[in-house]
VEXDREN-235234 format. One record per atom (N, C-alpha, C): residue number from 1; y, x, z. Coordinates in steps of 0.001 Angstrom, whole numbers, plus 500000, padded with zeros to 6 digits. Example, Ala and Ser with C-alpha at 12.3 -4.5 7.8 and 13.67 -1.06 7.14 Angstrom:
# residues 2
(1,(494310,513190,507800))
(1,(495500,512300,507800))
(1,(496700,513200,507800))
(2,(497750,512850,507080))
(2,(498940,513670,507140))
(2,(500030,512900,507870))
This chain:
# residues 228
(1,(260890,225699,087322))
(1,(260637,226539,088478))
(1,(259263,226262,089078))
(2,(258899,224965,089155))
(2,(257641,224618,089793))
(2,(256449,225175,089036))
(3,(256560,225256,087700))
(3,(255452,225797,086924))
(3,(255258,227289,087162))
(4,(256278,227951,087716))
(4,(256185,229356,088087))
(4,(255759,229524,089536))
(5,(255458,228399,090199))
(5,(255028,228467,091586))
(5,(256171,228609,092570))
(6,(257390,228292,092130))
(6,(258565,228422,092985))
(6,(259187,227046,093177))
(7,(259374,226654,094434))
(7,(259961,225368,094763))
(7,(261338,225573,095380))
(8,(262313,224771,094959))
(8,(263648,224812,095542))
(8,(263923,223500,096258))
(9,(264658,223580,097356))
(9,(264978,222383,098128))
(9,(265980,221520,097372))
(10,(266068,220255,097763))
(10,(267028,219348,097136))
(10,(268453,219850,097350))
(11,(268733,220423,098508))
(11,(270069,220957,098782))
(11,(270399,222120,097850))
(12,(269433,223029,097652))
(12,(269655,224169,096764))
(12,(269850,223709,095324))
(13,(269017,222788,094879))
(13,(269177,222253,093516))
(13,(270539,221591,093350))
(14,(270984,220875,094375))
(14,(272284,220225,094319))
(14,(273416,221224,094147))
(15,(273314,222361,094820))
(15,(274358,223388,094703))
(15,(274332,224042,093316))
(16,(273145,224199,092745))
(16,(273050,224716,091376))
(16,(273696,223750,090390))
(17,(273430,222443,090571))
(17,(274061,221435,089710))
(17,(275578,221455,089881))
(18,(276041,221621,091119))
(18,(277481,221664,091383))
(18,(278128,222855,090675))
(19,(277450,224006,090705))
(19,(277998,225175,090014))
(19,(278049,224929,088508))
(20,(276977,224355,087960))
(20,(276956,224057,086525))
(20,(278112,223132,086149))
(21,(278370,222126,086972))
(21,(279477,221206,086713))
(21,(280817,221932,086739))
(22,(280983,222865,087671))
(22,(282233,223626,087749))
(22,(282466,224444,086483))
(23,(281411,225078,085980))
(23,(281545,225895,084765))
(23,(281955,225026,083579))
(24,(281343,223855,083465))
(24,(281588,222985,082310))
(24,(282920,222251,082418))
(25,(283270,221790,083627))
(25,(284395,220872,083775))
(25,(285713,221537,084167))
(26,(285676,222745,084714))
(26,(286912,223408,085138))
(26,(287636,223975,083924))
(27,(288892,223578,083739))
(27,(289631,223955,082532))
(27,(290838,224853,082815))
(28,(291295,224934,084055))
(28,(292545,225651,084322))
(28,(292417,227163,084204))
(29,(291183,227651,084049))
(29,(290985,229096,083917))
(29,(290540,229484,082503))
(30,(290864,228627,081532))
(30,(290484,228898,080154))
(30,(289113,228336,079836))
(31,(288650,228571,078622))
(31,(287340,228088,078196))
(31,(286252,229005,078745))
(32,(285526,228533,079729))
(32,(284490,229329,080362))
(32,(283178,229286,079592))
(33,(282995,228231,078810))
(33,(281748,228049,078074))
(33,(282038,227214,076833))
(34,(281347,227501,075745))
(34,(281589,226763,074510))
(34,(281032,225346,074616))
(35,(281577,224401,073827))
(35,(281041,223030,073847))
(35,(279539,222983,073569))
(36,(279067,223811,072643))
(36,(277642,223824,072311))
(36,(276814,224293,073508))
(37,(277266,225356,074186))
(37,(276527,225861,075339))
(37,(276639,224935,076547))
(38,(277710,224151,076599))
(38,(277860,223207,077709))
(38,(276694,222226,077763))
(39,(276168,221890,076586))
(39,(275064,220928,076514))
(39,(273775,221484,077103))
(40,(273660,222813,077184))
(40,(272446,223412,077722))
(40,(272747,224373,078866))
(41,(273758,224020,079657))
(41,(274120,224865,080792))
(41,(272957,225020,081770))
(42,(272179,223960,081975))
(42,(271052,224044,082904))
(42,(269851,224732,082272))
(43,(269456,224283,081076))
(43,(268230,224786,080449))
(43,(268371,226213,079955))
(44,(269583,226633,079610))
(44,(269786,227979,079084))
(44,(270376,228926,080131))
(45,(271520,228580,080673))
(45,(272256,229536,081503))
(45,(271787,229569,082959))
(46,(271613,228417,083570))
(46,(271147,228408,084962))
(46,(269696,228861,085036))
(47,(268858,228355,084135))
(47,(267450,228760,084127))
(47,(267312,230263,083908))
(48,(268076,230802,082977))
(48,(268032,232242,082712))
(48,(268481,233034,083934))
(49,(269498,232545,084617))
(49,(270029,233244,085786))
(49,(269015,233338,086920))
(50,(268085,232403,086965))
(50,(267108,232379,088055))
(50,(265875,233229,087788))
(51,(265773,233811,086602))
(51,(264604,234634,086284))
(51,(264427,235796,087266))
(52,(265481,236530,087644))
(52,(265265,237599,088636))
(52,(264713,237079,089960))
(53,(265124,235878,090367))
(53,(264595,235296,091608))
(53,(263107,235000,091458))
(54,(262714,234440,090316))
(54,(261292,234175,090090))
(54,(260505,235479,090119))
(55,(261058,236509,089496))
(55,(260414,237828,089478))
(55,(260222,238349,090898))
(56,(261268,238276,091695))
(56,(261199,238769,093078))
(56,(260265,237909,093914))
(57,(260340,236599,093707))
(57,(259561,235671,094545))
(57,(258077,235661,094198))
(58,(257746,235747,092889))
(58,(256368,235511,092494))
(58,(255668,236702,091848))
(59,(256433,237713,091415))
(59,(255787,238808,090704))
(59,(255782,240075,091545))
(60,(256590,241046,091178))
(60,(256541,242349,091836))
(60,(257592,242553,092901))
(61,(258417,241550,093130))
(61,(259529,241729,094051))
(61,(259149,242188,095440))
(62,(258199,241514,096125))
(62,(257850,241966,097464))
(62,(257424,243422,097508))
(63,(256702,243896,096494))
(63,(256284,245297,096472))
(63,(257481,246234,096362))
(64,(258491,245813,095616))
(64,(259705,246618,095480))
(64,(260349,246845,096838))
(65,(260251,245841,097703))
(65,(260925,245901,098992))
(65,(260061,246491,100098))
(66,(258870,246942,099770))
(66,(257975,247471,100779))
(66,(258245,248937,101083))
(67,(257926,249331,102307))
(67,(257940,250740,102655))
(67,(256701,251404,102057))
(68,(256647,252732,102138))
(68,(255498,253466,101599))
(68,(254212,253012,102277))
(69,(254236,252854,103604))
(69,(253041,252421,104334))
(69,(252608,251022,103905))
(70,(253608,250143,103682))
(70,(253269,248782,103264))
(70,(252690,248761,101859))
(71,(253209,249643,100970))
(71,(252656,249711,099615))
(71,(251213,250183,099648))
(72,(250919,251145,100517))
(72,(249550,251635,100635))
(72,(248633,250537,101159))
(73,(249126,249747,102093))
(73,(248344,248628,102618))
(73,(248113,247588,101532))
(74,(249174,247358,100705))
(74,(249050,246412,099598))
(74,(248005,246870,098601))
(75,(247974,248191,098325))
(75,(247026,248715,097341))
(75,(245599,248549,097819))
(76,(245402,248527,099126))
(76,(244057,248310,099660))
(76,(243644,246849,099557))
(77,(244642,245987,099222))
(77,(244369,244562,099041))
(77,(244420,244223,097545))
(78,(243769,245082,096751))
(78,(243712,244910,095298))
(78,(245088,244944,094649))
(79,(246051,245583,095335))
(79,(247373,245748,094758))
(79,(248209,244496,094750))
(80,(247793,243448,095476))
(80,(248522,242189,095458))
(80,(249499,242128,096622))
(81,(250809,242040,096335))
(81,(251781,241923,097401))
(81,(251734,240547,098033))
(82,(252231,240449,099265))
(82,(252298,239161,099939))
(82,(253321,238268,099273))
(83,(252996,236990,099112))
(83,(253955,236039,098584))
(83,(254468,235116,099673))
(84,(254273,235493,100942))
(84,(254746,234690,102050))
(84,(256264,234648,102030))
(85,(256849,233428,101981))
(85,(258292,233308,101809))
(85,(259055,233857,103003))
(86,(258583,233600,104215))
(86,(259303,234107,105385))
(86,(259305,235625,105408))
(87,(258209,236242,104956))
(87,(258156,237699,104877))
(87,(259148,238215,103850))
(88,(259251,237524,102710))
(88,(260174,237931,101665))
(88,(261619,237805,102145))
(89,(261947,236706,102810))
(89,(263301,236514,103325))
(89,(263664,237628,104284))
(90,(262692,238014,105132))
(90,(262937,239106,106074))
(90,(263224,240410,105338))
(91,(262480,240670,104277))
(91,(262689,241902,103508))
(91,(264048,241907,102811))
(92,(264505,240739,102360))
(92,(265753,240655,101618))
(92,(266980,240653,102523))
(93,(266799,240312,103768))
(93,(267921,240202,104689))
(93,(268713,241502,104736))
(94,(270019,241377,104595))
(94,(270981,242487,104648))
(94,(270974,243356,103393))
(95,(270187,243001,102371))
(95,(270232,243743,101112))
(95,(271551,243452,100390))
(96,(271977,244401,099563))
(96,(273250,244289,098843))
(96,(272992,244336,097337))
(97,(273569,243381,096617))
(97,(273282,243184,095191))
(97,(274597,243021,094441))
(98,(274857,243853,093443))
(98,(276053,243725,092607))
(98,(275662,243292,091202))
(99,(276464,242394,090631))
(99,(276268,241958,089256))
(99,(277432,242475,088423))
(100,(277143,243319,087430))
(100,(278170,243927,086587))
(100,(278583,242965,085476))
(101,(279875,242857,085222))
(101,(280355,241985,084154))
(101,(279968,240545,084401))
(102,(280304,240024,085573))
(102,(279801,238729,086029))
(102,(280329,237549,085225))
(103,(281416,237742,084476))
(103,(281918,236672,083618))
(103,(282287,235417,084384))
(104,(281696,234289,084003))
(104,(281943,233020,084677))
(104,(280924,232748,085782))
(105,(280106,233765,086114))
(105,(279251,233612,087293))
(105,(277765,233557,087073))
(106,(277292,233728,085848))
(106,(275849,233778,085605))
(106,(275425,235221,085335))
(107,(274464,235743,086060))
(107,(273521,235056,086945))
(107,(273882,235064,088430))
(108,(275024,235674,088814))
(108,(275223,235989,090223))
(108,(275393,234747,091105))
(109,(276054,233694,090621))
(109,(276217,232502,091458))
(109,(274881,231798,091718))
(110,(274079,231496,090678))
(110,(272768,230914,090961))
(110,(271912,231778,091881))
(111,(271951,233107,091707))
(111,(271162,233984,092577))
(111,(271662,233932,094015))
(112,(272976,233891,094203))
(112,(273528,233806,095555))
(112,(273172,232475,096212))
(113,(273056,231428,095419))
(113,(272687,230117,095956))
(113,(271239,230107,096425))
(114,(270329,230693,095646))
(114,(268899,230622,096005))
(114,(268473,231732,096961))
(115,(269307,232778,097112))
(115,(268970,233867,098039))
(115,(270141,234124,098991))
(116,(270404,233196,099915))
(116,(271564,233324,100812))
(116,(271459,234489,101788))
(117,(270274,235069,101917))
(117,(270097,236187,102837))
(117,(270614,237511,102274))
(118,(270930,237547,100980))
(118,(271440,238754,100330))
(118,(272966,238673,100208))
(119,(273642,239817,100377))
(119,(275073,239894,100128))
(119,(275293,240265,098658))
(120,(275932,239370,097915))
(120,(276161,239574,096486))
(120,(277621,239962,096209))
(121,(277782,240760,095143))
(121,(279112,241145,094667))
(121,(279199,240799,093180))
(122,(280136,239919,092828))
(122,(280367,239548,091432))
(122,(281484,240433,090901))
(123,(281138,241393,090056))
(123,(282088,242402,089604))
(123,(282543,242066,088179))
(124,(283833,241807,088025))
(124,(284354,241340,086739))
(124,(285838,241717,086631))
(125,(286248,242422,085563))
(125,(287644,242851,085454))
(125,(288613,241811,084903))
(126,(288126,240776,084199))
(126,(289023,239822,083555))
(126,(289598,238837,084575))
(127,(290926,238763,084630))
(127,(291609,238037,085694))
(127,(291254,236551,085745))
(128,(291211,235883,084605))
(128,(290919,234447,084603))
(128,(289503,234166,085088))
(129,(288562,235046,084734))
(129,(287192,234883,085225))
(129,(287138,235118,086736))
(130,(287887,236092,087195))
(130,(287942,236372,088637))
(130,(288519,235176,089386))
(131,(289587,234602,088847))
(131,(290185,233425,089485))
(131,(289190,232270,089546))
(132,(288464,232047,088444))
(132,(287479,230961,088455))
(132,(286399,231215,089494))
(133,(285875,232437,089545))
(133,(284795,232711,090492))
(133,(285253,232564,091933))
(134,(286477,232949,092246))
(134,(286990,232730,093601))
(134,(287134,231241,093903))
(135,(287567,230481,092894))
(135,(287664,229025,093016))
(135,(286285,228411,093260))
(136,(285297,228826,092462))
(136,(283938,228282,092598))
(136,(283311,228698,093923))
(137,(283545,229919,094338))
(137,(283017,230386,095630))
(137,(283515,229504,096766))
(138,(284819,229179,096743))
(138,(285389,228326,097785))
(138,(284807,226920,097726))
(139,(284682,226377,096510))
(139,(284144,225024,096356))
(139,(282700,224932,096845))
(140,(281924,225992,096609))
(140,(280497,225977,096939))
(140,(280208,226563,098326))
(141,(281245,227065,098999))
(141,(281095,227642,100343))
(141,(280060,228764,100355))
(142,(280213,229685,099409))
(142,(279253,230798,099294))
(142,(279744,231991,100121))
(143,(279357,232015,101374))
(143,(279805,233081,102268))
(143,(279111,234409,101987))
(144,(278025,234395,101223))
(144,(277285,235629,100918))
(144,(277677,236232,099578))
(145,(278830,235819,099037))
(145,(279267,236338,097744))
(145,(280718,236812,097831))
(146,(280958,238011,097314))
(146,(282301,238584,097235))
(146,(282641,238824,095773))
(147,(283793,238359,095340))
(147,(284252,238576,093972))
(147,(285105,239843,093946))
(148,(284750,240763,093051))
(148,(285453,242038,092929))
(148,(286111,242100,091553))
(149,(287432,242067,091515))
(149,(288163,242025,090256))
(149,(288413,243393,089656))
(150,(287361,244111,089359))
(150,(287461,245452,088788))
(150,(286276,245703,087870))
(151,(286365,246781,087082))
(151,(285178,247265,086401))
(151,(284235,247850,087437))
(152,(282941,247827,087145))
(152,(281982,248302,088130))
(152,(282239,249760,088505))
(153,(282614,250572,087514))
(153,(282804,251999,087763))
(153,(283939,252274,088745))
(154,(284903,251364,088856))
(154,(286034,251557,089769))
(154,(285993,250604,090965))
(155,(284863,249929,091149))
(155,(284755,248917,092207))
(155,(284610,249515,093601))
(156,(284176,250779,093670))
(156,(283925,251397,094964))
(156,(282588,251031,095578))
(157,(281801,250216,094880))
(157,(280495,249814,095397))
(157,(279487,250941,095186))
(158,(278695,251209,096205))
(158,(277687,252267,096119))
(158,(276562,251960,097087))
(159,(275494,252723,096988))
(159,(274347,252581,097888))
(159,(273799,251146,097872))
(160,(273731,250584,096672))
(160,(273301,249192,096501))
(160,(271786,249101,096353))
(161,(271222,248005,096836))
(161,(269782,247773,096715))
(161,(269414,247255,095327))
(162,(270286,246412,094768))
(162,(270059,245833,093443))
(162,(271365,245849,092654))
(163,(271260,246110,091365))
(163,(272369,245918,090438))
(163,(271816,245173,089225))
(164,(272535,244155,088788))
(164,(272073,243359,087651))
(164,(273174,243207,086620))
(165,(272788,242782,085432))
(165,(273734,242344,084413))
(165,(272983,241467,083426))
(166,(273742,240684,082678))
(166,(273138,239738,081728))
(166,(273824,239872,080379))
(167,(273047,240302,079376))
(167,(273547,240399,077999))
(167,(274871,241145,077938))
(168,(274949,242285,078620))
(168,(276199,243030,078698))
(168,(276324,244042,077557))
(169,(275397,244996,077488))
(169,(275410,246019,076440))
(169,(273957,246384,076169))
(170,(273715,247590,075664))
(170,(272334,248033,075503))
(170,(271750,248369,076867))
(171,(270421,248382,076949))
(171,(269795,248745,078217))
(171,(270233,250140,078648))
(172,(270262,251064,077720))
(172,(270596,252446,078048))
(172,(272015,252564,078601))
(173,(272976,251867,077976))
(173,(274350,251910,078466))
(173,(274483,251244,079835))
(174,(273813,250108,079995))
(174,(273879,249401,081271))
(174,(273278,250241,082402))
(175,(272141,250873,082124))
(175,(271502,251724,083130))
(175,(272396,252906,083497))
(176,(273037,253498,082514))
(176,(273920,254637,082774))
(176,(275080,254242,083695))
(177,(275593,253038,083519))
(177,(276676,252559,084376))
(177,(276177,252213,085776))
(178,(274991,251618,085848))
(178,(274492,251113,087129))
(178,(273918,252201,088025))
(179,(273224,253158,087449))
(179,(272440,254111,088230))
(179,(273226,254835,089335))
(180,(274475,255278,089088))
(180,(275199,255962,090171))
(180,(275473,255082,091392))
(181,(275481,253751,091201))
(181,(275759,252849,092313))
(181,(274543,252433,093110))
(182,(273350,252785,092640))
(182,(272117,252390,093323))
(182,(271742,253374,094421))
(183,(271212,252848,095503))
(183,(270636,253715,096517))
(183,(269299,254244,096008))
(184,(268799,255291,096583))
(184,(267477,255797,096214))
(184,(266443,254732,096569))
(185,(265612,254400,095600))
(185,(264656,253327,095800))
(185,(265194,251964,095410))
(186,(266484,251898,095000))
(186,(267066,250639,094555))
(186,(266563,250246,093175))
(187,(266967,249050,092736))
(187,(266449,248536,091467))
(187,(267560,247981,090588))
(188,(267484,248314,089297))
(188,(268358,247754,088272))
(188,(267596,246673,087523))
(189,(268240,245509,087315))
(189,(267624,244394,086603))
(189,(268595,243897,085543))
(190,(268110,243689,084334))
(190,(268971,243176,083280))
(190,(268233,242157,082431))
(191,(268948,241137,081987))
(191,(268401,240060,081173))
(191,(268819,240276,079724))
(192,(267834,240371,078825))
(192,(268094,240685,077427))
(192,(267240,239806,076508))
(193,(267637,239769,075246))
(193,(266729,239289,074215))
(193,(265621,240335,074058))
(194,(264377,239881,073954))
(194,(263273,240831,073852))
(194,(263420,241728,072621))
(195,(263944,241176,071542))
(195,(264110,241979,070324))
(195,(265005,243192,070553))
(196,(265914,243081,071515))
(196,(266847,244178,071767))
(196,(266282,245276,072672))
(197,(265112,245011,073279))
(197,(264542,246023,074184))
(197,(263090,246357,073827))
(198,(262639,245905,072667))
(198,(261241,246119,072284))
(198,(260904,247609,072246))
(199,(261899,248447,071973))
(199,(261661,249891,071908))
(199,(261328,250490,073275))
(200,(261500,249712,074345))
(200,(261226,250224,075695))
(200,(259804,249929,076168))
(201,(259019,249262,075336))
(201,(257698,248801,075786))
(201,(256806,249933,076274))
(202,(256937,251111,075710))
(202,(256072,252229,076108))
(202,(256781,253212,077045))
(203,(257921,252804,077572))
(203,(258661,253650,078504))
(203,(258095,253434,079911))
(204,(257486,254448,080516))
(204,(256859,254256,081832))
(204,(257861,254021,082957))
(205,(259134,254279,082713))
(205,(260138,254122,083771))
(205,(260599,252680,083927))
(206,(260290,251819,082951))
(206,(260785,250448,083011))
(206,(259631,249451,083081))
(207,(259950,248270,083604))
(207,(259002,247159,083611))
(207,(259631,246014,082836))
(208,(258882,245411,081926))
(208,(259380,244329,081082))
(208,(258624,243045,081410))
(209,(259389,242020,081741))
(209,(258840,240708,082094))
(209,(259333,239724,081036))
(210,(258466,239383,080069))
(210,(258853,238489,078982))
(210,(258785,237028,079443))
(211,(259699,236216,078900))
(211,(259709,234797,079268))
(211,(260373,233985,078164))
(212,(260164,232687,078211))
(212,(260789,231760,077274))
(212,(261659,230788,078058))
(213,(262638,230220,077373))
(213,(263518,229230,077981))
(213,(263385,227904,077230))
(214,(263605,226776,077926))
(214,(263487,225467,077266))
(214,(264419,225360,076069))
(215,(263915,224812,074978))
(215,(264685,224537,073771))
(215,(265245,225796,073098))
(216,(264681,226948,073428))
(216,(265105,228204,072804))
(216,(263917,228811,072073))
(217,(264132,229251,070837))
(217,(263035,229789,070039))
(217,(262747,231257,070334))
(218,(263761,232026,070641))
(218,(263541,233458,070826))
(218,(262906,233769,072173))
(219,(262340,234965,072255))
(219,(261724,235454,073493))
(219,(262740,236312,074230))
(220,(262784,236141,075538))
(220,(263717,236894,076373))
(220,(262942,237862,077262))
(221,(263672,238756,077908))
(221,(263014,239741,078772))
(221,(263898,240090,079953))
(222,(263281,240151,081111))
(222,(263885,240783,082280))
(222,(263369,242212,082301))
(223,(264286,243162,082274))
(223,(263910,244575,082263))
(223,(264373,245195,083573))
(224,(263462,245868,084259))
(224,(263817,246480,085539))
(224,(263521,247974,085501))
(225,(264314,248716,086257))
(225,(264072,250144,086417))
(225,(264461,250553,087824))
(226,(263574,251255,088500))
(226,(263852,251722,089837))
(226,(264590,253047,089833))
(227,(265392,253273,090853))
(227,(266137,254521,090992))
(227,(265341,255456,091894))
(228,(264421,256180,091295))
(228,(263506,257025,092062))
(228,(264189,258328,092495))
């Protein structure tokens, strides 16, 4: 995180470690993670889950949250958005973010931990995963997260500022599911293997943020699309 210019407090890091421990050590809700993936829960799964936060904090996120007048002011400043953290927190306050197919909680739990000013919805139809996420929410005291035990299409969630998913389906299928739930000007974010979205590189409607993860050979991508 620090190499991306993002610093987390010791308390926030502690809560991320606590969530990782819950995923690896909790057994009463079935196998939440394979033994092989358990060894890289931090370097692979938690790190990957925080990519949208890095994007919002250090890249284009503040511009996404700007009004038209603020964007025009930003463009007069060589197009560089403000990276002031207090300004960003103010912009994010009261925003609503749903994660489709939340599974065992990645990326939505790490995101809810690092962005407590946003109201998150973990949307997942599988009962055992829902039970685990409610258990983890209580253990971590995450008051800004609601677990929704339904498919996203039947969740009743709408007019959302952000919708995300991680390795769920193709970008096109995920966007088709998410778009009706976004407010105008909202943003869809999805985490994919770059090889699976390379065909989108020349699509003007999407933004691709390539990144690497520790001890992983392949290239990954955060793909975003605004609901204009």
